[in-house]
Backbone as CSV, one residue per row, in Angstrom:
resi,resn,N_x,N_y,N_z,CA_x,CA_y,CA_z,C_x,C_y,C_z
1,GLN,19.102,5.255,-19.944,18.836,4.067,-19.139,18.668,4.482,-17.685
2,VAL,17.618,3.980,-17.058,17.343,4.283,-15.663,17.280,2.981,-14.857
3,HIS,17.872,3.012,-13.715,17.803,1.872,-12.807,17.102,2.330,-11.522
4,VAL,16.170,1.483,-11.061,15.461,1.765,-9.812,15.665,0.565,-8.896
5,VAL,16.270,0.770,-7.777,16.646,-0.332,-6.883,16.037,-0.091,-5.502
6,GLU,15.333,-1.103,-5.023,14.723,-1.055,-3.705,15.538,-1.897,-2.719
7,SER,15.410,-1.530,-1.450,16.021,-2.313,-0.379,15.264,-2.089,0.922
8,GLY,15.503,-2.967,1.883,14.967,-2.739,3.220,13.863,-3.648,3.665
9,GLY,13.361,-4.524,2.817,12.291,-5.426,3.245,12.819,-6.483,4.187
10,GLY,11.906,-7.316,4.693,12.318,-8.390,5.594,11.169,-8.920,6.400
11,LEU,11.540,-9.719,7.384,10.566,-10.337,8.304,10.612,-9.626,9.638
12,VAL,9.453,-9.247,10.139,9.394,-8.515,11.407,8.147,-8.972,12.160
13,GLN,8.210,-8.893,13.461,7.023,-9.220,14.294,6.060,-8.041,14.292
14,ALA,4.790,-8.347,14.533,3.793,-7.299,14.652,4.212,-6.278,15.703
15,GLY,4.037,-5.002,15.344,4.454,-3.938,16.217,5.846,-3.411,15.909
16,GLY,6.552,-4.108,15.069,7.921,-3.718,14.709,7.955,-2.672,13.623
17,SER,9.179,-2.369,13.178,9.381,-1.308,12.180,10.339,-1.788,11.096
18,LEU,10.149,-1.228,9.927,11.055,-1.420,8.808,11.146,-0.098,8.036
19,ARG,12.287,0.080,7.382,12.473,1.258,6.519,12.856,0.782,5.152
20,LEU,12.033,1.144,4.163,12.322,0.807,2.781,12.983,1.998,2.078
21,SER,13.871,1.672,1.150,14.529,2.691,0.354,14.361,2.358,-1.123
22,CYS,14.331,3.380,-1.934,14.225,3.194,-3.391,15.040,4.300,-4.055
23,ALA,16.058,3.885,-4.790,16.971,4.849,-5.396,16.931,4.726,-6.920
24,ALA,16.850,5.850,-7.580,16.877,5.900,-9.050,18.237,6.430,-9.492
25,SER,18.726,5.876,-10.582,19.999,6.367,-11.144,19.908,6.333,-12.656
26,GLY,20.745,7.175,-13.266,20.740,7.239,-14.724,20.739,8.693,-15.204
27,SER,20.387,8.874,-16.446,20.426,10.208,-17.046,19.106,10.912,-16.769
28,ILE,18.928,11.313,-15.501,17.669,11.865,-15.031,17.732,13.373,-14.995
29,ARG,16.800,13.983,-15.694,16.731,15.445,-15.683,15.960,15.962,-14.476
30,ARG,14.812,15.328,-14.217,13.986,15.773,-13.115,13.118,14.624,-12.633
31,ILE,12.947,14.547,-11.311,12.055,13.552,-10.744,10.770,14.264,-10.296
32,ASN,9.652,13.716,-10.697,8.345,14.254,-10.301,7.850,13.500,-9.070
33,GLY,6.819,12.681,-9.217,6.296,11.937,-8.083,7.106,10.685,-7.756
34,MET,7.077,10.330,-6.473,7.737,9.112,-6.004,6.730,8.398,-5.101
35,ASP,6.293,7.246,-5.504,5.201,6.553,-4.819,5.618,5.176,-4.330
36,TRP,4.897,4.702,-3.316,5.040,3.318,-2.845,3.721,2.588,-3.014
37,TYR,3.788,1.380,-3.577,2.649,0.493,-3.736,2.956,-0.802,-2.994
38,ARG,1.925,-1.573,-2.753,2.142,-2.921,-2.227,1.124,-3.868,-2.855
39,GLN,1.498,-5.137,-2.850,0.620,-6.159,-3.377,0.674,-7.363,-2.440
40,ALA,-0.471,-7.623,-1.816,-0.605,-8.796,-0.944,-0.968,-10.002,-1.780
41,PRO,-0.688,-11.207,-1.303,-1.047,-12.421,-2.057,-2.515,-12.460,-2.412
42,GLY,-2.819,-12.665,-3.672,-4.191,-12.772,-4.109,-4.936,-11.466,-4.206
43,LYS,-4.248,-10.348,-4.033,-4.902,-9.064,-4.087,-4.259,-8.176,-5.149
44,GLN,-4.991,-7.116,-5.504,-4.455,-6.177,-6.477,-3.435,-5.248,-5.816
45,ARG,-2.564,-4.729,-6.643,-1.579,-3.765,-6.157,-2.320,-2.499,-5.736
46,GLU,-1.916,-1.922,-4.590,-2.575,-0.711,-4.105,-1.552,0.348,-3.751
47,LEU,-1.971,1.597,-3.915,-1.113,2.731,-3.584,-1.061,2.900,-2.089
48,VAL,0.124,2.911,-1.525,0.294,3.053,-0.083,0.616,4.496,0.316
49,ALA,1.549,5.104,-0.407,1.970,6.456,-0.093,2.418,7.169,-1.356
50,ARG,2.045,8.415,-1.453,2.426,9.239,-2.613,3.220,10.435,-2.126
51,MET,4.363,10.644,-2.744,5.217,11.757,-2.390,5.393,12.630,-3.619
52,PRO,4.537,13.628,-3.786,4.648,14.485,-4.979,5.854,15.399,-4.867
53,SER,6.211,15.972,-6.003,7.322,16.902,-6.008,6.857,18.229,-5.420
54,GLY,7.370,18.598,-4.261,7.012,19.844,-3.635,5.645,19.900,-3.005
55,GLY,4.983,18.769,-2.909,3.636,18.757,-2.347,3.563,18.006,-1.042
56,THR,2.336,17.799,-0.589,2.077,17.116,0.678,1.888,15.635,0.407
57,PRO,2.508,14.786,1.223,2.340,13.337,1.016,0.896,12.904,1.239
58,ASN,0.509,11.835,0.554,-0.808,11.234,0.749,-0.611,9.777,1.100
59,TYR,-1.544,9.271,1.939,-1.406,7.899,2.416,-2.716,7.135,2.288
60,LEU,-2.567,5.839,2.108,-3.697,4.921,2.206,-4.227,5.026,3.636
61,ASP,-5.561,5.041,3.782,-6.139,5.214,5.119,-5.604,4.183,6.107
62,ALA,-5.385,2.962,5.635,-4.972,1.878,6.537,-3.580,2.082,7.131
63,VAL,-2.785,2.979,6.551,-1.412,3.159,7.057,-1.191,4.542,7.653
64,LYS,-2.196,5.387,7.621,-2.053,6.742,8.163,-1.675,6.702,9.650
65,GLY,-0.714,7.513,10.013,-0.255,7.550,11.378,0.794,6.508,11.706
66,ARG,1.016,5.567,10.810,2.025,4.522,11.040,3.168,4.577,10.037
67,PHE,2.859,4.957,8.789,3.871,5.020,7.728,4.197,6.491,7.433
68,THR,5.455,6.716,7.078,5.899,8.052,6.683,6.757,7.944,5.435
69,VAL,6.368,8.688,4.414,7.156,8.710,3.176,7.993,9.993,3.153
70,SER,9.213,9.879,2.669,10.092,11.039,2.542,10.977,10.855,1.329
71,ARG,11.586,11.920,0.887,12.453,11.841,-0.288,13.705,12.676,-0.078
72,ASP,14.773,12.225,-0.662,16.023,12.966,-0.735,16.271,13.246,-2.207
73,THR,15.917,14.437,-2.626,15.988,14.763,-4.043,17.411,14.675,-4.570
74,ALA,18.354,15.116,-3.768,19.767,15.091,-4.191,20.260,13.671,-4.475
75,LYS,19.706,12.713,-3.742,20.098,11.311,-3.923,19.113,10.538,-4.808
76,SER,18.082,11.225,-5.303,17.058,10.567,-6.141,16.496,9.339,-5.426
77,THR,16.218,9.510,-4.142,15.828,8.389,-3.309,14.533,8.725,-2.547
78,VAL,13.672,7.743,-2.448,12.453,7.854,-1.651,12.493,6.778,-0.574
79,TYR,11.995,7.124,0.591,11.981,6.207,1.726,10.560,5.970,2.202
80,LEU,10.362,4.828,2.842,9.080,4.549,3.488,9.391,3.982,4.864
81,GLN,9.152,4.789,5.889,9.337,4.356,7.266,8.020,3.739,7.729
82,MET,8.082,2.481,8.130,6.877,1.743,8.504,6.986,1.355,9.989
83,ASN,6.111,1.911,10.794,6.082,1.623,12.236,4.794,0.916,12.599
84,SER,4.784,0.299,13.763,3.612,-0.393,14.256,3.024,-1.319,13.204
85,LEU,3.893,-2.123,12.627,3.477,-2.988,11.543,2.477,-4.050,12.001
86,LYS,1.590,-4.359,11.081,0.529,-5.341,11.340,0.669,-6.476,10.328
87,PRO,0.143,-7.671,10.645,0.198,-8.783,9.676,-0.439,-8.405,8.343
88,GLU,-1.446,-7.576,8.367,-2.090,-7.191,7.098,-1.246,-6.250,6.248
89,ASP,-0.136,-5.818,6.743,0.825,-5.031,5.955,1.730,-5.930,5.108
90,THR,1.619,-7.231,5.280,2.443,-8.159,4.534,2.188,-8.067,3.055
91,GLY,3.250,-8.072,2.271,3.129,-8.031,0.825,4.451,-7.649,0.184
92,VAL,4.417,-7.553,-1.127,5.565,-7.066,-1.866,5.370,-5.568,-2.071
93,TYR,6.368,-4.802,-1.690,6.315,-3.360,-1.803,7.139,-2.904,-2.999
94,TYR,6.520,-2.037,-3.806,7.150,-1.542,-5.020,7.198,-0.008,-4.981
95,CYS,8.276,0.536,-5.468,8.297,1.983,-5.635,8.062,2.306,-7.117
96,ASN,7.456,3.422,-7.338,7.215,3.924,-8.689,7.684,5.357,-8.743
97,ILE,8.556,5.624,-9.711,9.119,6.985,-9.829,8.773,7.546,-11.202
98,ASN,8.171,8.695,-11.170,7.850,9.407,-12.415,8.923,10.446,-12.666
99,LEU,9.592,10.354,-13.814,10.714,11.227,-14.038,10.843,11.623,-15.508
100,ILE,11.693,12.610,-15.730,11.986,13.068,-17.082,13.478,12.863,-17.340
101,LEU,13.788,12.272,-18.476,15.181,12.040,-18.857,15.750,13.253,-19.598
102,TRP,17.047,13.348,-19.616,17.688,14.411,-20.380,17.445,14.217,-21.890
103,SER,17.247,12.973,-22.295,17.100,12.684,-23.729,15.665,12.749,-24.221
104,ASP,14.724,13.024,-23.298,13.319,12.954,-23.686,12.540,13.921,-22.808
105,SER,11.717,14.765,-23.423,10.992,15.784,-22.654,9.731,15.234,-21.982
106,ARG,9.364,14.001,-22.303,8.163,13.445,-21.709,8.480,12.773,-20.366
107,SER,7.467,12.665,-19.529,7.667,11.963,-18.244,7.387,10.468,-18.428
108,HIS,8.087,9.674,-17.633,7.946,8.218,-17.713,7.899,7.643,-16.312
109,ASP,7.213,6.515,-16.159,7.156,5.815,-14.891,8.150,4.652,-14.896
110,TYR,8.875,4.534,-13.802,9.793,3.416,-13.637,9.469,2.721,-12.318
111,TRP,9.495,1.393,-12.349,9.164,0.591,-11.172,10.437,-0.055,-10.606
112,GLY,10.437,-0.164,-9.285,11.470,-0.970,-8.638,11.122,-2.441,-8.791
113,GLN,12.076,-3.294,-8.347,11.927,-4.741,-8.510,10.996,-5.360,-7.459
114,GLY,10.691,-4.589,-6.442,9.831,-5.090,-5.361,10.671,-5.656,-4.240
115,THR,10.183,-5.456,-3.020,10.850,-6.016,-1.842,9.790,-6.594,-0.912
116,GLN,10.053,-7.800,-0.417,9.072,-8.519,0.394,9.091,-7.994,1.836
117,VAL,7.884,-7.701,2.325,7.708,-7.362,3.725,6.753,-8.386,4.323
118,THR,7.205,-9.056,5.363,6.412,-10.074,6.037,6.299,-9.719,7.507
119,VAL,5.059,-9.588,7.982,4.819,-9.247,9.384,4.145,-10.443,10.047
120,SER,4.811,-10.997,11.044,4.264,-12.165,11.730,3.463,-11.719,12.952
121,SER,2.453,-12.513,13.267,1.586,-12.151,14.413,2.096,-12.749,15.710
């Protein structure tokens, strides 16, 4: 059993900052990629930041230079630092963690519950 819990969303004025956290727990053998997605009202979910295992982070063009993804492997946690927020950053943010369990040699994707980020103009 794996639990993925997000925290850190909220309401902020344009130009402000928020830091999202996403922690996985359970019988985890290895964590591969740790990603952040977002979904704005009436729009499809989109990949915001990708944090591969041992690789270079990748970002959606619209957030480059403003968002920073990082991970703490020891804590099975991924973070998303969001600076210079804009109203168009508003949406529900989800983390997705690809991992391998001790009981299963295959990799699986687990999603967080989502956290609301609202940026007012």
